[in-house]
C-alpha positions as CSV (number, residue, x, y, z in Angstrom):
1,X,3.4,-18.4,-12.1
2,X,3.1,-16.3,-9.0
3,X,1.6,-16.9,-5.5
4,X,-1.5,-19.1,-5.4
5,X,-3.3,-17.1,-2.8
6,X,-2.8,-13.6,-4.3
7,X,-6.4,-12.9,-5.2
8,X,-7.9,-14.1,-1.8
9,X,-5.3,-12.1,0.1
10,X,-6.0,-8.9,-1.9
11,X,-9.7,-9.3,-1.4
12,X,-9.2,-9.9,2.3
13,X,-7.1,-6.7,2.6
14,X,-9.7,-4.6,0.7
15,X,-12.4,-6.0,3.0
16,X,-10.5,-5.0,6.1
17,X,-9.9,-1.5,4.7
18,X,-13.7,-1.1,4.1
19,X,-14.2,-1.9,7.8
20,X,-12.0,1.0,8.8
21,X,-13.1,3.6,6.2
22,X,-13.0,6.5,8.6
23,X,-9.4,5.8,9.4
24,X,-8.6,5.4,5.7
25,X,-10.0,8.9,5.1
26,X,-7.7,10.3,7.8
27,X,-4.6,8.6,6.5
28,X,-5.4,9.6,2.9
29,X,-5.8,13.2,4.0
30,X,-2.3,13.1,5.6
31,X,-0.8,11.6,2.4
32,X,-2.5,14.2,0.2
33,X,-1.3,17.1,2.5
34,X,2.3,15.8,2.4
35,X,2.2,15.2,-1.3
36,X,0.9,18.7,-1.9
37,X,3.5,20.2,0.4
38,X,6.4,18.4,-1.4
39,X,5.3,18.7,-5.0
40,X,2.6,21.4,-5.2
41,X,-1.2,21.3,-5.3
42,X,-1.7,20.6,-9.0
43,X,-2.1,16.9,-9.4
44,X,-1.4,17.1,-13.1
45,X,2.2,17.9,-12.3
46,X,2.5,16.0,-9.0
47,X,2.3,12.2,-9.5
48,X,2.4,11.4,-5.8
49,X,-0.5,13.8,-5.2
50,X,-2.4,12.4,-8.2
51,X,-2.1,8.8,-6.8
52,X,-3.2,9.9,-3.3
53,X,-6.3,11.8,-4.8
54,X,-7.1,8.8,-6.9
55,X,-7.0,6.5,-3.8
56,X,-9.3,9.0,-2.1
57,X,-11.8,9.0,-4.9
58,X,-11.7,5.1,-5.1
59,X,-13.0,4.9,-1.5
60,X,-15.5,7.7,-2.0
61,X,-13.6,10.3,0.1
62,X,-15.6,13.5,0.0
63,X,-14.2,16.1,-2.5
64,X,-14.2,18.8,0.3
65,X,-11.9,16.6,2.4
66,X,-9.5,16.2,-0.6
67,X,-9.5,19.9,-1.3
68,X,-9.0,20.8,2.3
69,X,-6.0,18.4,2.6
70,X,-4.4,19.9,-0.6
71,X,-4.8,23.4,0.8
72,X,-3.2,22.4,4.1
73,X,-0.2,21.1,2.1
74,X,0.1,24.3,-0.1
75,X,-0.2,26.5,3.0
76,X,-3.6,28.0,2.0
77,X,-5.0,26.5,5.2
78,X,-3.2,26.0,8.5
79,X,-2.2,22.4,9.2
80,X,0.1,20.1,11.0
81,X,3.5,19.4,9.4
82,X,4.1,15.7,9.2
83,X,7.4,13.8,9.0
84,X,7.8,10.6,7.0
85,X,9.4,7.7,8.9
86,X,9.7,4.0,8.2
87,X,10.2,1.3,10.8
88,X,11.3,-2.3,10.1
89,X,11.0,-5.5,12.0
90,X,10.0,-9.1,12.2
91,X,6.7,-10.8,12.9
92,X,5.8,-14.4,13.6
93,X,8.2,-17.0,12.2
94,X,10.5,-14.3,11.0
95,X,8.1,-12.7,8.5
96,X,9.4,-9.3,7.5
97,X,7.4,-6.2,8.3
98,X,7.8,-2.6,7.2
99,X,5.7,0.2,8.7
100,X,5.4,3.6,7.0
101,X,4.3,6.5,9.2
102,X,3.4,10.1,8.9
103,X,3.9,11.8,12.3
104,X,4.3,15.1,14.1
105,X,6.1,13.4,17.0
106,X,8.7,10.7,16.1
107,X,9.3,9.9,19.8
108,X,5.6,9.0,20.3
109,X,5.4,7.0,17.1
110,X,8.5,4.9,17.5
111,X,7.4,4.0,21.1
112,X,4.0,2.9,19.9
113,X,5.3,0.9,17.0
114,X,7.9,-0.8,19.2
115,X,5.3,-1.6,21.8
116,X,3.0,-3.2,19.1
117,X,5.8,-5.4,17.9
118,X,6.8,-6.5,21.4
119,X,3.3,-7.1,22.7
120,X,2.3,-9.4,19.8
121,X,5.4,-11.6,19.4
122,X,7.4,-9.5,16.9
123,X,10.7,-7.6,17.1
124,X,11.4,-4.1,15.9
125,X,14.7,-4.1,14.0
126,X,17.2,-1.5,12.7
127,X,16.9,0.5,9.5
128,X,17.4,-1.7,6.5
129,X,17.1,-5.0,8.3
130,X,14.2,-6.2,6.0
131,X,14.0,-3.6,3.3
132,X,16.1,-5.7,0.9
133,X,13.2,-8.3,1.0
134,X,10.9,-5.9,-0.8
135,X,10.8,-4.4,-4.3
136,X,9.5,-0.8,-4.8
137,X,7.2,-1.0,-7.8
138,X,3.8,-0.3,-9.2
139,X,1.4,-3.3,-8.8
140,X,-1.9,-4.0,-10.5
141,X,-4.1,-7.1,-10.0
142,X,-6.7,-8.2,-12.5
143,X,-9.6,-10.5,-11.7
144,X,-9.6,-14.2,-12.7
145,X,-11.2,-14.6,-16.1
146,X,-9.4,-11.6,-17.6
147,X,-8.2,-12.3,-21.2
148,X,-4.5,-13.0,-20.4
149,X,-3.1,-12.8,-23.9
150,X,-4.8,-9.5,-24.7
151,X,-3.9,-8.0,-21.3
152,X,-0.3,-9.0,-21.8
153,X,-0.1,-7.4,-25.2
154,X,-1.6,-4.2,-23.8
155,X,0.7,-4.2,-20.8
156,X,3.8,-4.7,-22.9
157,X,2.7,-1.9,-25.2
158,X,2.1,0.4,-22.2
159,X,5.5,-0.2,-20.8
160,X,4.9,-2.7,-18.0
161,X,7.9,-4.3,-16.4
162,X,6.4,-7.8,-15.8
163,X,3.2,-9.7,-16.3
164,X,2.5,-12.9,-14.2
165,X,-0.5,-15.2,-14.0
166,X,-1.4,-16.6,-10.6
167,X,-2.6,-20.1,-9.7
168,X,-6.0,-18.7,-8.8
169,X,-6.5,-17.2,-12.3
170,X,-5.7,-13.6,-11.4
171,X,-3.1,-11.7,-13.4
172,X,-0.5,-9.4,-11.8
173,X,1.3,-6.5,-13.6
174,X,4.3,-4.7,-12.3
175,X,5.7,-1.4,-13.4
176,X,8.5,0.9,-12.4
177,X,7.2,3.2,-9.6
178,X,7.3,6.4,-11.7
179,X,5.5,4.7,-14.7
180,X,2.5,3.3,-12.7
181,X,0.0,6.0,-13.6
182,X,1.0,6.0,-17.2
183,X,0.7,2.2,-17.6
184,X,-2.6,2.1,-15.6
185,X,-4.2,4.8,-17.8
186,X,-3.0,3.0,-20.9
187,X,-4.5,-0.3,-19.8
188,X,-7.8,1.4,-18.8
189,X,-8.0,3.0,-22.3
190,X,-7.5,-0.5,-23.7
191,X,-10.4,-1.8,-21.6
192,X,-8.6,-3.4,-18.7
193,X,-9.4,-1.9,-15.3
194,X,-7.5,-3.4,-12.4
195,X,-9.3,-4.5,-9.3
196,X,-6.4,-3.3,-7.2
197,X,-3.5,-1.0,-8.0
198,X,-0.9,1.0,-6.2
199,X,2.7,1.9,-5.9
200,X,3.9,-0.4,-3.1
201,X,6.7,-2.4,-1.6
202,X,6.1,-5.9,-3.0
203,X,7.7,-8.9,-1.1
204,X,10.4,-10.7,-3.1
205,X,9.4,-13.9,-1.3
206,X,6.5,-14.8,0.9
207,X,6.3,-16.4,4.3
208,X,3.2,-18.6,4.5
209,X,1.6,-18.8,7.9
210,X,-1.4,-21.0,9.0
211,X,-3.3,-21.9,12.1
212,X,-2.1,-20.3,15.3
213,X,0.8,-18.6,13.6
214,X,-1.5,-16.9,11.2
215,X,-3.8,-15.7,14.0
216,X,-0.8,-14.3,15.9
217,X,0.5,-12.5,12.8
218,X,-2.9,-11.0,12.1
219,X,-3.1,-9.6,15.6
220,X,0.3,-8.0,15.2
221,X,-0.7,-6.4,11.9
222,X,-4.0,-5.2,13.4
223,X,-2.2,-3.7,16.3
224,X,0.1,-1.7,13.9
225,X,-2.8,-0.8,11.7
226,X,-4.7,0.7,14.6
227,X,-1.9,3.2,15.4
228,X,-2.9,6.7,14.3
229,X,0.5,7.5,12.8
230,X,0.7,4.4,10.6
231,X,0.0,4.9,6.9
232,X,1.0,1.6,5.2
233,X,2.2,-1.8,6.3
234,X,4.1,-4.2,4.1
235,X,4.8,-7.8,5.0
236,X,6.1,-11.0,3.5
237,X,3.5,-12.9,5.5
238,X,0.7,-14.7,3.7
239,X,-2.0,-15.9,6.1
240,X,-3.8,-19.0,4.8
241,X,-7.5,-19.2,5.5
């Protein structure tokens, strides 16, 4: 059995993303551009680009925006060249935090990330200080009420790495990062569409926070989320309602 609050936390995260849809578009455009620059503009042969485009479509990102971002990556349109950087640190009660950024100015970005940590009770650490607390993997979450036995059979057949049922009734499937798209498509063909799915850094263990600690941690995460250069935030923190 996995974490009891998995479903509620995923739904909460999705809700917060919906609130900042304009920022989501901007971040996805950056990711699409970088993916196209690194692996070419054909999503059929570029898994990273395909995942980024799929994310864009999932949040109704306009097709013109997606196409323009790809062309910036392939050099058909002029665009900014972004650098990928990751910062690590600690939040409230020692909860691990990793912050992935795409930036055209590392000096600006590191200063902003460090300030957000310091202002909200966290500490920015050194490279690798918390990375070992996360597993790089594909993750899919299926709604409570999904036929667990049938989904498990389909997942094993598709090449999933692990299947776990949560206390709240949701079912979580993990895949090797490079197999995520293949497994997801196989499951969808079998009639199982995940409510949530991405290649992520999954916490190996969780730090449960409640009350004032949870409020402080959320403020830290919000401060990082609001930085223009931040793409993704991963944390071991679980905030109880």
